[in-house]
C-alpha positions in Angstrom: 56.1 60.5 168.7 59.1 61.2 171.3 57.9 63.2 174.5 60.6 65.8 173.3 59.4 66.0 169.6 55.5 65.9 170.9 56.5 68.9 173.7 58.0 70.7 170.7 55.0 70.3 168.5 52.7 71.3 171.1 54.3 74.4 171.6 54.8 75.9 168.2 51.1 74.8 167.8 50.1 77.0 170.6 52.5 79.9 169.3 51.0 79.6 165.9 47.2 79.7 168.0 46.3 76.2 167.1 44.8 74.2 169.6 42.3 71.1 170.1 38.5 71.9 169.7 36.1 69.2 170.9 33.5 70.5 168.3 33.7 70.9 164.7 34.7 74.1 164.0 33.2 74.1 160.5 29.8 73.5 162.0 29.8 75.9 164.4 27.4 79.2 164.2 28.9 83.1 163.3 28.8 84.0 166.9 30.9 81.1 168.1 33.6 81.8 165.5 33.6 85.3 166.6 33.8 84.5 170.0 36.9 81.6 169.5 38.5 83.4 166.5 38.3 87.2 166.8 41.5 88.0 168.5 44.1 89.1 166.2 41.5 90.3 164.0 41.8 93.3 161.7 39.1 94.0 159.0 37.1 90.8 159.4 35.2 89.9 162.2 37.9 86.8 162.6 41.2 86.2 162.5 41.2 84.3 159.0 44.7 83.1 159.2 44.4 81.7 162.7 40.8 80.0 161.6 42.0 78.2 158.7 45.1 76.8 160.6 42.7 75.4 163.1 40.2 74.1 160.4 43.3 72.2 158.8 44.8 71.3 162.0 41.5 69.8 163.2 41.0 67.7 159.7 44.4 66.5 160.3 43.6 65.3 163.9 40.3 63.5 162.8 41.7 61.7 159.8 45.0 60.7 162.1 42.3 59.5 164.5 40.3 57.4 162.0 37.3 59.8 162.7 37.7 61.0 158.8 38.7 59.0 155.6 41.7 60.7 154.1 41.0 63.9 151.5 41.0 62.5 148.2 39.7 66.0 146.9 41.8 69.0 145.4 42.7 71.7 147.9 40.1 73.8 145.8 37.3 71.3 146.7 38.3 71.8 150.4 38.2 75.4 150.2 35.3 76.0 148.1 32.6 73.4 149.2 33.3 71.5 152.7 35.3 73.9 154.9 36.8 77.4 154.4 34.7 79.4 152.1 31.2 78.3 153.7 32.7 79.6 157.1 34.1 82.6 155.9 30.8 83.4 154.0 28.8 82.7 157.6 30.6 85.2 159.3 30.6 87.9 156.6 34.6 87.4 155.8 34.3 87.3 152.3 34.0 90.5 150.5 33.4 91.6 146.8 34.1 89.0 144.0 35.1 86.1 146.8 31.7 86.3 148.2 
């Protein structure tokens, strides 16, 4: 990636609220999630969009750096079993029929 492309990517990620985390986001407790993702949250304890984008970005980083094999699952499996739904349940951001 050229320096110019890298600069634009970093700028776009920053504007979207996406950043690198040294710890695995999906392993963190509720308090950590709220501390790091509450900015811009409205009806839930965390900003769900920002949390999801950061989890997806972190997964991409881990795949690119060979820390995790590429995903072979359906996106629904990624949502339900591994990353998104368990985290949103942990921080009380799922309600009603989705919990």
